[in-house]
C-alpha positions as CSV (number, residue, x, y, z in Angstrom):
1,X,0.0,0.0,0.0
2,X,1.2,3.5,-0.7
3,X,2.0,5.3,2.5
4,X,1.0,8.6,1.1
5,X,-2.3,7.4,-0.4
6,X,-4.5,7.4,2.6
7,X,-6.8,10.0,4.1
8,X,-9.4,9.8,6.8
9,X,-13.0,11.1,6.6
10,X,-14.6,12.1,9.8
11,X,-18.2,13.0,10.4
12,X,-18.0,16.2,8.4
13,X,-16.2,14.5,5.5
14,X,-12.9,16.5,6.0
15,X,-9.7,14.8,5.1
16,X,-7.2,15.1,7.9
17,X,-3.6,13.8,8.3
18,X,-3.6,10.2,9.4
19,X,-0.8,8.5,11.3
20,X,0.3,4.9,11.2
21,X,-2.5,2.4,11.5
22,X,-2.2,-1.0,13.3
23,X,-1.8,-4.1,11.3
24,X,-5.0,-5.3,9.5
25,X,-5.2,-8.5,11.6
26,X,-4.9,-6.5,14.8
27,X,-7.5,-4.0,13.6
28,X,-10.0,-6.7,12.8
29,X,-9.4,-8.3,16.2
30,X,-10.0,-4.9,17.9
31,X,-13.2,-4.5,16.1
32,X,-14.7,-7.6,17.6
33,X,-14.0,-10.0,14.9
34,X,-13.9,-10.0,11.1
35,X,-17.2,-11.7,10.8
36,X,-19.1,-8.8,12.4
37,X,-17.2,-6.3,10.2
38,X,-17.9,-8.4,7.1
39,X,-21.6,-8.5,7.9
40,X,-21.7,-4.8,8.5
41,X,-19.9,-4.1,5.3
42,X,-22.3,-6.3,3.4
43,X,-25.2,-4.2,4.8
44,X,-23.4,-1.0,4.0
45,X,-23.0,-2.1,0.3
46,X,-26.7,-3.1,0.1
47,X,-27.8,0.2,1.5
48,X,-25.6,2.2,-0.8
49,X,-26.8,0.2,-3.8
50,X,-30.5,0.9,-2.8
51,X,-29.9,4.6,-2.1
52,X,-27.8,5.5,-5.1
53,X,-29.1,3.1,-7.7
54,X,-27.5,0.3,-9.6
55,X,-25.6,2.4,-12.2
56,X,-24.0,4.7,-9.7
57,X,-23.2,1.9,-7.3
58,X,-21.6,-0.4,-9.9
59,X,-19.6,2.5,-11.4
60,X,-18.1,3.9,-8.3
61,X,-18.5,1.4,-5.5
62,X,-18.3,-2.0,-7.2
63,X,-14.5,-2.2,-6.5
64,X,-14.6,-0.5,-3.0
65,X,-13.5,-3.0,-0.4
66,X,-13.3,-2.9,3.4
67,X,-9.9,-4.1,4.6
68,X,-10.3,-3.7,8.3
69,X,-11.3,-1.6,11.3
70,X,-8.7,0.0,13.7
71,X,-9.4,2.5,16.5
72,X,-12.8,3.3,15.1
73,X,-11.5,3.9,11.6
74,X,-12.8,1.7,8.8
75,X,-10.2,1.2,6.1
76,X,-11.7,1.2,2.6
77,X,-9.6,0.5,-0.4
78,X,-10.0,1.1,-4.2
79,X,-7.7,0.0,-7.0
80,X,-7.0,3.5,-8.4
81,X,-6.3,7.0,-7.3
82,X,-9.0,8.3,-9.6
83,X,-11.7,6.3,-7.8
84,X,-10.3,7.3,-4.4
85,X,-10.4,11.0,-5.3
86,X,-13.9,10.8,-6.7
87,X,-15.4,8.9,-3.8
88,X,-13.8,11.2,-1.3
89,X,-15.1,14.3,-3.2
90,X,-18.6,13.1,-3.8
91,X,-19.7,10.3,-1.5
92,X,-17.4,10.3,1.6
93,X,-20.1,11.7,4.0
94,X,-22.7,9.3,2.8
95,X,-20.4,6.3,3.1
96,X,-19.5,7.3,6.7
97,X,-23.1,7.9,7.7
98,X,-24.2,4.5,6.4
99,X,-21.2,2.7,8.0
100,X,-21.8,4.4,11.3
101,X,-25.5,3.3,11.2
102,X,-24.5,-0.3,10.5
103,X,-21.5,-0.7,12.9
104,X,-21.4,1.1,16.2
105,X,-17.6,1.0,16.4
106,X,-17.0,3.0,13.2
107,X,-16.4,6.7,13.7
108,X,-14.3,7.5,10.7
109,X,-13.5,6.0,7.3
110,X,-10.1,6.0,5.6
111,X,-9.8,5.6,1.8
112,X,-6.5,4.3,0.3
113,X,-5.3,2.8,-3.0
114,X,-4.5,-0.8,-2.8
115,X,-2.2,-2.8,-5.0
116,X,1.4,-1.8,-4.3
117,X,2.3,-4.9,-2.4
118,X,0.9,-7.1,-5.1
119,X,3.0,-5.5,-7.8
120,X,6.1,-6.5,-5.9
121,X,5.2,-10.2,-6.1
122,X,7.8,-12.1,-8.1
123,X,6.7,-13.3,-11.5
124,X,7.5,-16.9,-10.6
125,X,4.8,-16.7,-8.0
126,X,2.1,-16.5,-10.6
127,X,3.1,-18.6,-13.6
128,X,-0.3,-18.3,-15.3
129,X,-3.0,-15.7,-15.0
130,X,-6.5,-17.2,-15.5
131,X,-9.2,-15.5,-17.5
132,X,-11.2,-14.7,-14.4
133,X,-8.6,-12.4,-12.9
134,X,-8.6,-9.0,-14.6
135,X,-5.8,-6.6,-13.8
136,X,-8.0,-4.6,-11.5
137,X,-8.8,-7.6,-9.3
138,X,-7.5,-7.4,-5.7
139,X,-4.8,-10.0,-6.1
140,X,-3.1,-9.2,-9.5
141,X,-3.5,-5.4,-9.6
142,X,-0.9,-4.4,-12.1
143,X,-2.1,-3.9,-15.6
144,X,-3.3,-0.4,-16.1
145,X,-1.9,3.0,-16.6
146,X,-3.7,4.3,-13.6
147,X,-1.7,2.0,-11.3
148,X,1.7,2.6,-12.8
149,X,4.7,3.0,-10.6
150,X,5.2,6.2,-8.5
151,X,7.8,7.7,-10.8
152,X,5.5,7.4,-13.8
153,X,2.6,8.8,-11.9
154,X,4.5,11.8,-10.8
155,X,5.7,12.4,-14.3
156,X,2.2,12.3,-15.6
157,X,1.3,15.1,-13.2
158,X,3.8,17.4,-14.9
159,X,3.1,16.6,-18.6
160,X,-0.1,16.4,-20.5
161,X,-1.1,12.8,-21.0
162,X,2.4,11.3,-21.6
163,X,0.7,7.9,-21.5
164,X,-0.5,8.5,-25.0
165,X,2.9,8.1,-26.6
166,X,3.2,5.3,-29.0
167,X,5.0,3.1,-26.5
168,X,2.4,3.6,-23.8
169,X,0.9,0.2,-24.2
170,X,4.2,-1.4,-23.3
171,X,4.5,0.7,-20.2
172,X,0.9,0.1,-19.1
173,X,0.4,-3.6,-19.7
174,X,0.9,-6.4,-17.3
175,X,3.3,-8.9,-18.9
176,X,1.3,-11.8,-17.3
177,X,-2.0,-11.0,-19.0
178,X,-1.5,-12.6,-22.4
179,X,-3.4,-15.1,-24.6
180,X,-1.1,-17.9,-23.4
181,X,-2.3,-17.4,-19.8
182,X,-5.9,-16.9,-20.5
183,X,-8.0,-20.0,-19.5
184,X,-10.7,-20.6,-22.1
185,X,-14.1,-22.2,-21.2
186,X,-17.6,-22.3,-22.7
187,X,-18.5,-18.9,-21.1
188,X,-15.7,-17.0,-22.7
189,X,-14.8,-19.0,-25.8
190,X,-16.5,-16.6,-28.3
191,X,-14.9,-13.5,-26.7
192,X,-11.5,-15.2,-26.7
193,X,-11.8,-16.2,-30.4
194,X,-12.8,-12.7,-31.5
195,X,-10.0,-11.1,-29.5
196,X,-7.4,-13.5,-30.8
197,X,-8.5,-13.0,-34.4
198,X,-8.4,-9.2,-34.1
199,X,-5.0,-9.1,-32.4
200,X,-3.4,-11.4,-35.1
201,X,-5.2,-9.8,-38.1
202,X,-2.8,-8.5,-40.7
203,X,-3.6,-6.1,-43.6
204,X,-7.0,-5.2,-45.0
205,X,-9.9,-3.7,-43.3
206,X,-10.2,-4.2,-39.5
207,X,-12.3,-7.1,-38.3
208,X,-15.4,-6.7,-36.2
209,X,-14.9,-3.0,-35.7
210,X,-15.4,-2.0,-33.0
211,X,-15.1,-5.1,-30.9
212,X,-17.1,-4.5,-27.7
213,X,-16.7,-6.9,-24.8
214,X,-18.9,-6.7,-21.7
215,X,-19.0,-8.7,-18.5
216,X,-19.5,-8.4,-14.8
217,X,-16.7,-8.0,-12.3
218,X,-14.0,-10.7,-12.3
219,X,-14.9,-12.5,-15.5
220,X,-11.7,-11.8,-17.4
221,X,-12.5,-8.9,-19.8
222,X,-9.5,-6.8,-18.8
223,X,-7.2,-9.9,-19.3
224,X,-8.5,-10.2,-22.8
225,X,-8.1,-6.5,-23.5
226,X,-4.5,-6.5,-22.4
227,X,-3.8,-9.7,-24.3
228,X,-5.1,-8.0,-27.5
229,X,-2.7,-5.1,-26.9
230,X,0.2,-7.4,-26.2
231,X,-0.3,-9.4,-29.3
232,X,-1.0,-6.5,-31.6
233,X,2.0,-4.6,-30.4
234,X,4.2,-7.6,-30.8
235,X,3.3,-7.6,-34.4
236,X,4.5,-4.1,-34.9
237,X,1.3,-2.2,-34.5
238,X,1.0,1.2,-32.8
239,X,-1.3,0.5,-29.8
240,X,-2.7,2.7,-27.1
241,X,-4.3,0.9,-24.1
242,X,-6.2,3.2,-21.7
243,X,-8.9,2.9,-19.1
244,X,-11.7,5.4,-19.2
245,X,-10.4,7.3,-16.2
246,X,-7.0,7.7,-17.8
247,X,-8.6,8.9,-21.0
248,X,-10.5,11.5,-18.9
249,X,-7.4,12.5,-17.0
250,X,-5.4,12.8,-20.2
251,X,-8.0,14.9,-21.9
252,X,-8.4,17.3,-18.9
253,X,-4.6,17.5,-18.4
254,X,-4.1,18.4,-22.0
255,X,-6.7,21.2,-21.8
256,X,-4.9,22.6,-18.7
257,X,-1.6,22.4,-20.4
258,X,-3.0,23.7,-23.7
259,X,-1.9,20.6,-25.5
260,X,-5.3,19.3,-26.5
261,X,-4.3,19.2,-30.2
262,X,-1.3,17.0,-29.5
263,X,-3.6,14.8,-27.4
264,X,-6.0,14.3,-30.3
265,X,-3.2,13.8,-32.8
266,X,-1.7,11.0,-30.7
267,X,-5.0,9.2,-30.4
268,X,-5.7,9.5,-34.1
269,X,-2.3,8.5,-35.3
270,X,-2.4,4.9,-34.1
271,X,-3.3,1.5,-35.5
272,X,-5.4,0.2,-32.5
273,X,-7.1,1.8,-29.5
274,X,-7.9,-0.4,-26.6
275,X,-10.0,1.3,-23.9
276,X,-11.3,-0.4,-20.8
277,X,-14.1,0.4,-18.3
278,X,-15.9,2.8,-20.7
279,X,-18.9,2.9,-18.3
280,X,-16.8,5.4,-16.2
281,X,-16.7,8.1,-18.9
282,X,-18.2,11.2,-17.3
283,X,-18.7,14.8,-18.6
284,X,-20.2,16.1,-21.8
285,X,-17.0,17.5,-23.2
286,X,-15.1,14.3,-22.5
287,X,-17.8,12.1,-24.0
288,X,-17.8,14.4,-27.1
289,X,-14.1,14.0,-27.5
290,X,-14.4,10.2,-27.0
291,X,-17.1,10.2,-29.7
292,X,-15.0,12.2,-32.1
293,X,-12.0,9.9,-31.5
294,X,-14.1,6.8,-32.2
295,X,-15.5,8.3,-35.4
296,X,-12.1,9.4,-36.6
297,X,-10.5,6.0,-36.0
298,X,-13.4,4.1,-37.6
299,X,-13.4,6.4,-40.6
300,X,-9.6,5.9,-40.9
301,X,-9.9,2.1,-40.8
302,X,-8.2,1.8,-37.4
303,X,-9.2,-1.0,-35.0
304,X,-11.1,-0.2,-31.8
305,X,-11.6,-2.5,-28.9
306,X,-13.8,-1.4,-26.0
307,X,-14.8,-3.1,-22.7
308,X,-17.5,-2.3,-20.1
309,X,-19.6,-4.0,-17.5
310,X,-22.8,-3.8,-19.5
311,X,-23.9,-3.7,-23.2
312,X,-23.8,-0.5,-25.1
313,X,-27.6,0.0,-24.9
314,X,-27.4,0.1,-21.0
315,X,-24.7,2.8,-20.9
316,X,-27.2,5.5,-20.1
317,X,-24.6,8.1,-19.2
318,X,-23.1,8.0,-22.7
319,X,-24.4,10.1,-25.6
320,X,-26.8,8.1,-27.8
321,X,-24.6,8.6,-30.9
322,X,-21.6,7.1,-29.0
323,X,-23.7,4.1,-27.9
324,X,-24.9,3.6,-31.5
325,X,-21.3,3.6,-32.8
326,X,-20.2,1.1,-30.1
327,X,-23.1,-1.2,-30.9
328,X,-22.4,-1.1,-34.6
329,X,-19.5,-3.6,-34.4
330,X,-19.3,-7.0,-32.7
331,X,-20.8,-7.0,-29.2
332,X,-19.8,-10.1,-27.1
333,X,-20.9,-10.9,-23.6
334,X,-18.5,-12.9,-21.4
335,X,-20.9,-15.0,-19.3
336,X,-20.5,-16.2,-15.7
337,X,-17.9,-18.9,-15.2
338,X,-19.1,-22.5,-15.3
339,X,-18.0,-25.0,-12.7
340,X,-15.4,-26.7,-14.9
341,X,-13.7,-23.4,-15.7
342,X,-13.8,-22.3,-12.0
343,X,-12.1,-25.6,-11.1
344,X,-9.3,-25.0,-13.6
345,X,-8.9,-21.4,-12.4
346,X,-8.6,-22.6,-8.8
347,X,-6.0,-25.2,-9.8
348,X,-4.0,-22.5,-11.5
349,X,-4.3,-20.2,-8.6
350,X,-3.2,-22.9,-6.1
351,X,-0.2,-23.8,-8.3
352,X,0.9,-20.1,-8.3
353,X,0.6,-20.0,-4.5
354,X,2.6,-23.2,-4.1
355,X,5.5,-21.5,-5.9
356,X,5.8,-19.4,-2.7
357,X,4.5,-21.9,-0.2
358,X,5.6,-25.4,-1.3
359,X,4.0,-27.0,1.7
360,X,0.5,-25.7,0.8
361,X,-1.5,-28.7,-0.3
362,X,-5.2,-28.6,-1.4
363,X,-7.0,-32.0,-1.9
364,X,-9.0,-32.4,-5.0
365,X,-12.2,-32.8,-3.0
366,X,-11.6,-29.3,-1.6
367,X,-11.0,-27.8,-5.0
368,X,-14.2,-29.4,-6.3
369,X,-16.1,-28.1,-3.3
370,X,-14.9,-24.5,-3.7
371,X,-15.5,-24.6,-7.4
372,X,-19.0,-25.8,-6.8
373,X,-20.1,-23.3,-4.1
374,X,-18.4,-20.1,-5.3
375,X,-20.1,-19.4,-8.5
376,X,-19.8,-15.6,-8.8
377,X,-16.4,-14.5,-10.3
378,X,-12.7,-14.9,-10.3
379,X,-12.1,-12.4,-7.6
380,X,-14.0,-14.6,-5.1
381,X,-11.9,-17.5,-6.2
382,X,-8.8,-15.5,-5.4
383,X,-10.3,-14.8,-2.0
384,X,-11.0,-18.5,-1.4
385,X,-7.4,-19.5,-2.2
386,X,-6.2,-16.8,0.2
387,X,-8.5,-18.1,3.0
388,X,-7.4,-21.6,2.4
389,X,-3.8,-20.6,2.5
390,X,-4.3,-18.6,5.8
391,X,-6.0,-21.6,7.4
392,X,-3.3,-24.0,6.3
393,X,-0.4,-21.8,7.4
394,X,-1.8,-20.4,10.6
395,X,-3.4,-23.5,12.1
396,X,-1.0,-26.1,10.7
397,X,-3.8,-28.5,10.2
398,X,-4.5,-30.2,6.8
399,X,-7.3,-28.9,4.6
400,X,-10.6,-30.8,4.5
401,X,-14.0,-30.1,2.9
402,X,-15.3,-29.2,6.4
403,X,-12.5,-26.7,7.1
404,X,-12.8,-25.3,3.6
405,X,-16.5,-24.8,4.2
406,X,-15.8,-22.7,7.3
407,X,-13.0,-20.8,5.6
408,X,-15.0,-19.6,2.6
409,X,-18.5,-19.4,3.9
410,X,-18.6,-15.6,3.6
411,X,-17.9,-15.9,-0.1
412,X,-20.8,-18.3,-0.8
413,X,-23.5,-16.1,-2.3
414,X,-26.9,-16.8,-3.7
415,X,-27.3,-16.4,-7.4
416,X,-28.7,-13.0,-8.5
417,X,-32.3,-13.1,-9.7
418,X,-33.1,-12.3,-13.3
419,X,-32.3,-8.7,-14.0
420,X,-35.4,-6.7,-15.0
421,X,-35.0,-3.7,-17.3
422,X,-37.2,-0.6,-17.2
423,X,-37.6,-0.9,-21.0
424,X,-39.1,-4.4,-20.5
425,X,-41.5,-3.1,-17.8
426,X,-42.6,-0.3,-20.1
427,X,-43.2,-2.6,-23.1
428,X,-45.1,-5.1,-21.0
429,X,-47.3,-2.6,-19.2
430,X,-48.0,-0.7,-22.5
431,X,-49.1,-3.9,-24.2
432,X,-51.2,-4.9,-21.2
433,X,-53.2,-1.6,-21.2
434,X,-53.4,-1.0,-24.9
435,X,-51.2,2.1,-25.0
436,X,-47.9,2.7,-26.7
437,X,-44.5,3.0,-24.9
438,X,-44.3,6.5,-26.3
439,X,-47.5,7.3,-24.5
440,X,-46.0,6.3,-21.2
441,X,-43.0,8.6,-21.8
442,X,-45.2,11.5,-23.1
443,X,-46.8,14.4,-21.3
444,X,-50.3,13.0,-21.8
445,X,-52.4,13.0,-18.6
446,X,-55.5,11.1,-19.7
447,X,-56.7,8.4,-17.3
448,X,-56.0,5.7,-20.0
449,X,-52.3,6.7,-19.9
450,X,-51.7,7.9,-16.3
451,X,-52.7,4.6,-14.6
452,X,-50.4,2.3,-16.7
453,X,-47.6,4.9,-16.4
454,X,-47.9,4.9,-12.6
455,X,-48.0,1.1,-12.5
456,X,-44.9,1.0,-14.7
457,X,-43.1,3.4,-12.4
458,X,-44.1,1.4,-9.4
459,X,-42.8,-1.9,-11.0
460,X,-39.6,-0.1,-11.9
461,X,-39.0,0.8,-8.3
462,X,-40.0,-2.6,-6.9
463,X,-38.2,-4.8,-9.5
464,X,-35.1,-2.8,-10.3
465,X,-32.3,-1.2,-8.3
466,X,-32.7,2.1,-10.1
467,X,-33.0,5.2,-7.9
468,X,-36.1,7.5,-8.2
469,X,-34.2,10.1,-10.2
470,X,-33.0,7.4,-12.6
471,X,-36.6,6.1,-13.1
472,X,-37.9,9.6,-13.7
473,X,-35.3,10.1,-16.4
474,X,-36.4,6.9,-18.1
475,X,-40.0,8.0,-18.1
476,X,-39.6,11.1,-20.2
477,X,-37.3,13.1,-17.9
478,X,-39.8,13.4,-15.1
479,X,-38.8,14.6,-11.6
480,X,-38.2,12.0,-8.8
481,X,-41.1,13.4,-6.8
482,X,-43.4,12.4,-9.7
483,X,-42.1,8.8,-9.4
484,X,-42.4,8.9,-5.6
485,X,-46.1,10.0,-5.9
486,X,-46.8,7.2,-8.4
487,X,-45.2,4.6,-6.2
488,X,-47.1,5.6,-3.1
489,X,-50.4,5.8,-5.0
490,X,-50.0,2.3,-6.5
491,X,-48.9,0.9,-3.1
492,X,-52.1,2.2,-1.6
493,X,-54.3,1.1,-4.5
494,X,-53.1,-2.5,-4.5
495,X,-53.9,-2.7,-0.8
496,X,-57.4,-1.4,-1.3
497,X,-58.2,-3.1,-4.7
498,X,-57.8,-6.9,-4.8
499,X,-58.3,-6.9,-8.6
500,X,-55.5,-4.4,-9.1
501,X,-53.3,-6.3,-6.7
502,X,-53.8,-9.5,-8.7
503,X,-53.1,-7.6,-11.9
504,X,-49.8,-6.1,-10.6
505,X,-48.7,-9.5,-9.2
506,X,-49.3,-11.1,-12.6
507,X,-47.2,-8.4,-14.2
508,X,-44.4,-9.1,-11.7
509,X,-44.4,-12.8,-12.4
510,X,-44.4,-12.2,-16.2
511,X,-41.4,-9.9,-15.8
512,X,-39.4,-12.2,-13.5
513,X,-40.0,-15.4,-15.5
């Protein structure tokens, strides 16, 4: 961890100097046990998701982790300085208030950037990097420009977007994240094949341009993005690999340094642009520049590869023209990991750990058990291996299925229910009440339109994680108070009218099936 990367947020959200903090293990012990803190952190995340909405939560809090509690200070880590700065500036007070409400021992929160220790791990410790471990995951944080070493980071403060030089990809990429270390399974075979074909393509028009990969956290999309950049650069192509936050930083820095023209020329003078986490793009001028860059590269026949955590149609913060451009190429979803692939990833992870701890032995039955019960993502598989290692080294007892069950129980999660989209709700309700979706979004206030509109708003609040302002925007740009009124009115109506209650319940079942 960077010693200079931590700040503490007290009740008023002010950052104050922070002295040495006790060791994480000691901190967790002082807090009354890691299980209590883990439960409280889970409740904090659920409350933040409900209060802020799914889009805001996944964009800014999806990679926020709680690493311990010491002397009343909850230590929260993020993978990049950009995320740390943004959360401190916009959400620190809210995080502190929610955490204090869920855990009585918390009086302050400290945000810091994680990953420095991991970057010092010798290469031999991780001979192969599975698909489910993108560079931003907690264990192998290395790959991206935003977590470059301190010297590079300080240099980028002085010059406008130096990472956009032609050799930027070489400096930014993790040498472990290549096609040779990517583990292919049924869930990612199509994405791997498309990525490999694009990276090795020589001459002629670009293939599948742009290539758009989307997947949830920990499913390997960043690994594939870096593998593409590695392979293309190895074939002599001029490649720039950026994350969305580094693109934003580079653009803003170039404006401040009055080098915006050079910034644009560098981006447009390449053979391939690989940009990750595009869902983080914020700001009208930045999105416009991104759109101009995409258009210029496509018109010039240059290859573009983009990754995000959702399909282009769901990137509501992006300009519609940009979303249309991104959706015009090949859009590939990387699906959740199947059990066979999870087992192979675990075996690779364990082999990497054994390079540092030769005495660490994990029976096949334990590997099979962990692969079966942890079905979310590669990051949780990393966490499972770390817990098994801690149990084996700290207790000295051999691993069994029973001990493994106790060690990883906090990582065992229920599968998420089907994700319901507001567009699906609008279409279903409109068809049910013989109105058009355009009517629901219009300003019409006739009874034939108002009732289905209010029902659709109510279902959007009940069946999705969208906030009231987000729902209002999806219903013709209405204010959140209008949505709140509709929700309360339908809640009261279904309690008074059995026929309406039955109708609404039927709509719920139809949407969730």
